[in-house]
C-alpha positions in Angstrom: 54.3 2.0 -61.1 53.1 0.7 -57.7 49.8 -1.2 -57.8 49.8 -2.9 -54.4 51.5 -2.2 -51.1 54.1 -4.8 -51.9 55.2 -2.6 -54.8 55.7 0.3 -52.5 58.1 -1.7 -50.4 59.9 -2.9 -53.5 60.4 0.7 -54.6 62.0 1.6 -51.3 64.4 -1.4 -51.7 65.4 -0.2 -55.1 65.9 3.5 -54.1 68.0 3.1 -51.1 68.4 -0.4 -49.7 70.9 0.6 -47.0 69.3 3.8 -45.8 67.2 4.0 -42.7 63.6 3.4 -43.6 61.9 3.0 -40.2 63.3 4.1 -36.8 61.4 3.1 -33.7 61.6 4.8 -30.3 59.8 3.8 -27.1 60.1 6.7 -24.6 58.8 4.4 -21.9 61.7 2.0 -22.2 64.4 4.1 -23.9 64.3 1.6 -26.7 65.6 2.5 -30.2 65.4 0.2 -33.3 66.6 1.4 -36.7 65.8 -0.6 -39.8 67.2 -0.1 -43.2 65.0 -0.9 -46.2 66.9 -4.2 -46.6 66.4 -5.2 -42.9 62.8 -4.1 -42.9 62.2 -6.0 -46.1 63.7 -9.1 -44.6 61.3 -8.9 -41.7 58.4 -8.5 -44.1 59.6 -11.5 -46.1 59.9 -13.7 -43.1 56.5 -12.7 -41.8 54.9 -13.2 -45.2 56.5 -16.7 -45.5 55.2 -17.6 -42.1 51.7 -16.5 -42.9 51.7 -18.2 -46.3 53.5 -21.4 -45.4 52.0 -22.1 -41.9 48.6 -20.5 -42.3 47.8 -20.7 -46.0 47.3 -16.9 -46.2 46.9 -15.6 -49.7 44.3 -13.8 -51.9 40.9 -14.1 -50.3 42.3 -14.5 -46.8 41.7 -12.1 -44.0 44.4 -11.3 -41.4 43.1 -9.5 -38.3 45.7 -7.2 -36.6 45.3 -6.3 -32.9 48.6 -4.5 -32.5 49.7 -0.9 -31.6 51.5 1.3 -34.1 55.0 -0.3 -33.9 57.8 -1.3 -36.2 56.8 -5.0 -36.0 53.2 -4.0 -36.8 54.5 -2.3 -40.0 56.2 -5.6 -41.0 53.1 -7.6 -40.3 50.9 -5.4 -42.3 53.1 -5.4 -45.3 53.5 -9.2 -45.0 49.8 -9.7 -45.1 49.4 -7.4 -48.1 52.4 -9.1 -49.8 50.5 -12.4 -49.5 47.5 -10.6 -51.2 45.4 -10.8 -48.1 43.0 -8.3 -46.6 43.8 -6.7 -43.2 41.1 -6.3 -40.6 42.0 -3.5 -38.2 40.6 -4.6 -34.9 41.2 -1.2 -33.3 38.4 0.1 -35.6 36.1 -3.0 -35.5 33.8 -4.8 -33.2 35.0 -8.1 -31.9 32.2 -9.8 -34.0 34.2 -9.1 -37.2 36.9 -11.5 -35.9 34.7 -14.3 -37.2 35.7 -13.3 -40.7 39.4 -13.6 -40.0 41.6 -16.6 -40.9 44.5 -15.5 -38.7 44.7 -13.0 -35.9 48.0 -11.4 -34.9 47.8 -9.8 -31.5 50.0 -8.1 -28.9 50.4 -10.3 -25.8 48.2 -8.0 -23.7 45.4 -8.4 -26.2 45.5 -12.2 -26.4 43.4 -13.2 -23.4 40.5 -10.8 -24.1 40.5 -12.1 -27.7 40.5 -15.7 -26.5 37.6 -14.9 -24.3 35.5 -14.0 -27.3 35.5 -17.6 -28.4 36.2 -16.5 -32.0 39.9 -17.1 -32.0 42.3 -19.8 -30.9 39.6 -22.5 -31.1 39.0 -25.4 -33.5 36.4 -23.4 -35.4 37.9 -20.0 -35.0 40.7 -18.0 -36.4 44.3 -19.1 -35.7 46.1 -16.9 -33.3 49.7 -15.5 -33.3 50.9 -13.6 -30.3 53.6 -10.9 -30.4 55.6 -9.9 -27.4 56.9 -6.7 -29.2 60.1 -7.2 -27.2 62.9 -5.0 -28.4 65.3 -7.9 -28.8 62.8 -10.0 -30.6 62.2 -12.4 -27.6 59.1 -14.5 -27.4 56.2 -14.1 -25.0 56.6 -14.8 -21.3 54.2 -16.0 -18.7 51.6 -17.0 -21.3 49.9 -20.4 -21.5 47.2 -20.7 -24.1 46.3 -21.4 -27.7 48.4 -18.7 -29.4 51.5 -19.5 -31.3 54.5 -17.2 -30.6 55.3 -15.0 -33.6 58.8 -14.3 -32.4 59.7 -17.9 -32.3 57.9 -19.0 -35.4 59.2 -16.2 -37.6 62.9 -17.0 -36.9 62.8 -20.1 -39.1 60.8 -18.6 -41.9 62.5 -17.9 -45.3 64.3 -14.6 -46.0 63.0 -14.4 -49.6 59.3 -14.3 -50.3 57.4 -15.3 -53.4 53.6 -15.3 -53.2 51.9 -18.5 -54.4 49.4 -16.2 -56.2 50.2 -12.6 -57.1 48.2 -10.0 -55.1 45.2 -8.8 -57.0 45.0 -5.0 -57.0 41.2 -5.3 -57.1 41.1 -7.7 -54.1 40.2 -6.6 -50.6 43.1 -4.8 -48.8 41.8 -3.1 -45.6 38.7 -3.1 -43.5 38.9 -0.5 -40.7 35.6 0.8 -39.3 33.5 2.0 -42.2 36.5 2.1 -44.5 37.1 -0.7 -47.0 39.9 -0.4 -49.5 41.2 -2.8 -52.2 44.9 -3.5 -52.4 45.1 -1.1 -55.3 43.0 1.4 -53.4 45.5 1.4 -50.6 48.2 2.6 -53.0 45.9 5.2 -54.6 44.8 6.5 -51.2 48.5 6.6 -50.0 49.5 8.6 -53.1 46.6 11.0 -52.6 47.7 11.5 -49.0 51.2 12.3 -50.2 49.8 15.1 -52.3 47.3 16.4 -49.7 49.8 16.3 -46.8 52.7 17.6 -48.8 55.1 14.7 -48.1 58.2 15.0 -50.2 60.7 12.5 -51.5 63.5 12.2 -49.0 61.5 13.5 -46.1 62.4 12.2 -42.6 58.9 12.0 -41.0 58.3 12.1 -37.3 55.1 10.9 -35.7 54.0 9.1 -32.5 52.0 6.0 -31.9 48.9 7.8 -30.8 48.7 9.9 -34.0 49.5 6.8 -36.0 46.7 4.8 -34.5 44.3 7.6 -35.1 45.4 8.3 -38.7 45.6 4.6 -39.7 48.2 2.6 -41.5 47.7 4.2 -44.9 48.8 7.5 -43.5 51.6 6.5 -41.2 53.0 3.6 -43.2 52.0 3.6 -46.8 52.0 7.3 -47.6 55.7 7.7 -46.5 56.6 4.7 -48.6 54.7 6.1 -51.6 56.5 9.4 -51.3 60.0 7.9 -50.9 60.2 9.2 -47.4 61.4 7.5 -44.2 59.7 7.3 -40.8 60.6 8.0 -37.2 57.8 6.4 -35.0 57.8 7.1 -31.3 55.9 5.1 -28.8 54.8 6.5 -25.4 56.1 9.8 -26.6 57.2 12.4 -24.1 56.6 15.8 -25.5 59.7 17.3 -24.0 61.8 14.9 -26.0 60.4 15.5 -29.4 62.6 18.4 -30.3 65.7 16.4 -29.5 64.4 13.4 -31.5 63.8 15.7 -34.4 67.3 17.1 -34.2 69.2 13.9 -33.8 67.2 12.0 -36.5 67.4 14.9 -38.9 63.6 15.1 -39.1 62.2 17.3 -41.9 58.5 17.0 -41.3 56.0 15.9 -38.6 52.6 14.2 -38.7 50.2 15.3 -36.0 53.0 16.8 -33.9 54.3 20.3 -33.5 58.0 20.8 -33.2 59.4 24.3 -33.5 61.3 24.8 -36.7 60.0 21.6 -38.4 57.4 21.5 -41.1 54.1 20.1 -40.0 52.4 18.1 -42.6 49.0 19.2 -43.7 49.5 22.7 -42.3 49.8 25.8 -44.6 53.4 27.1 -44.8 
């Protein structure tokens, strides 16, 4: 029985380690990245080891995330939760809450505005990791500042993760706007969304980054994991391409998108 988000990922690894778990498209760059449960789990393990070994992240820590809905964001979120830390979703928070963070992971285009707050990347502020989100995993370019480069740092991190302290299901898990959930509450909420939306085991779920950002990580990331489903996430989605994406990826359901002939989650049949 899953009690924290790390257990949801472990369940996916047991069910179908070689099957696609998360497929990412960027219609702006024609990028496609497909990750099996094993490959995705390896990214999560590396990111979790980086957070734990280099930044002492564990139960009681707060990891702020200033990232778009993206496959690397999914790995970072599950890495923080695997360490037993709480995630602060900066998309739903005022910059002032950054003072509560121990580490901030930010897309490169968010770094300078975050540094300008004076709350990160300073001796007294949160430590800062920057993500280029490059499709080939390359590091940041044309940046000079206090942020360490996630792409470079994560390469040398271990492939197997064991938390120094087991995540506490009753410990803080997510702060997003007015929503605060424990680690156990994240799983319970994900399981409730599975029932409410009608996600089925084996579903191949299609959504886009805008819907994902609005719905939040419990809906776009944890609920499919809880259901035993896989995800196709599209960035910069072009509506005219969605039907083709659905066909080629054998999509069985959509979240926040309408594709003729495909079941739309949360809508009556």
